[in-house]
C-alpha positions in Angstrom: 79.3 96.3 91.5 79.4 96.0 95.2 82.3 96.7 97.6 82.5 93.0 98.3 82.8 92.1 94.7 85.7 94.6 94.2 87.4 93.2 97.3 86.9 89.6 96.0 88.4 90.5 92.6 91.5 92.0 94.3 91.9 89.1 96.6 91.7 86.5 93.8 93.6 88.8 91.4 90.9 88.6 88.7 91.6 90.2 85.3 89.8 92.9 83.4 88.6 92.2 79.8 91.9 93.8 78.7 94.0 91.5 80.9 94.8 93.9 83.7 95.3 92.1 87.0 93.0 93.5 89.6 94.9 94.2 92.8 94.1 96.5 95.8 96.6 99.0 94.4 94.9 98.9 91.0 91.5 99.5 92.6 92.8 102.4 94.7 94.3 103.9 91.5 90.9 103.7 89.8 89.2 105.2 92.8 91.7 108.1 92.9 91.1 108.7 89.2 87.3 108.7 89.5 87.3 111.0 92.5 89.7 113.4 90.8 87.3 113.5 87.8 84.3 114.2 90.1 86.2 117.0 91.8 87.1 118.5 88.4 83.5 118.3 87.2 82.0 119.6 90.4 84.4 122.5 91.0 86.5 122.9 94.2 83.8 124.5 96.4 81.0 122.0 95.6 83.5 119.1 95.9 84.7 120.2 99.4 81.1 120.7 100.5 80.3 117.1 99.5 80.8 113.9 101.3 82.8 112.4 98.5 86.1 112.6 100.3 84.6 110.6 103.2 83.0 108.1 100.8 86.4 107.6 99.1 88.1 107.0 102.4 85.5 104.4 103.5 85.4 102.7 100.1 89.2 102.4 100.0 89.2 100.5 103.2 86.4 98.2 102.0 87.9 97.3 98.7 91.3 96.6 100.1 89.9 94.6 103.0 91.9 96.6 105.5 88.8 98.0 107.3 86.1 95.8 106.0 82.8 96.2 107.8 80.0 93.7 107.9 77.4 96.5 108.1 77.8 99.8 106.2 75.3 101.4 108.6 77.8 100.9 111.5 80.8 102.0 109.4 79.1 105.2 108.2 77.0 106.1 111.2 79.2 109.0 112.3 79.2 110.5 108.8 75.4 110.1 108.4 74.3 111.5 111.8 75.4 115.1 112.3 74.6 116.3 115.8 75.2 119.9 115.1 72.4 119.9 112.5 70.1 118.3 115.0 70.8 120.8 117.7 70.2 123.7 115.4 66.7 122.4 114.6 65.7 122.0 118.3 
C-alpha cells in the first residue's frame, strides 16, 4: 500500500473491513503502534541506530497530507546523503 493510497483513504474516510473509519488520526495511531512494535523487537540500541524514526516522521507527513511530496527522492535526500560518511572515505 503506497503512501498516496493511505492519504486517499483518510481523505475520503474509507472504512476497514471491520467498519473502522480511516482518518489521519487513525493512520497516525497505527503508525505509532507499528513503530513501537519494531522498537520492542529490535531493542533500544538497534532501534536508535536505525532510520526508522526518520521514516516515521516522513511517512506521517505523507499519509496526513500535511507535508506531501511529489517526489520521495527530494523529501528524503538529506536523510539519504550523509556528508560525514563521504568525508571519512576521502
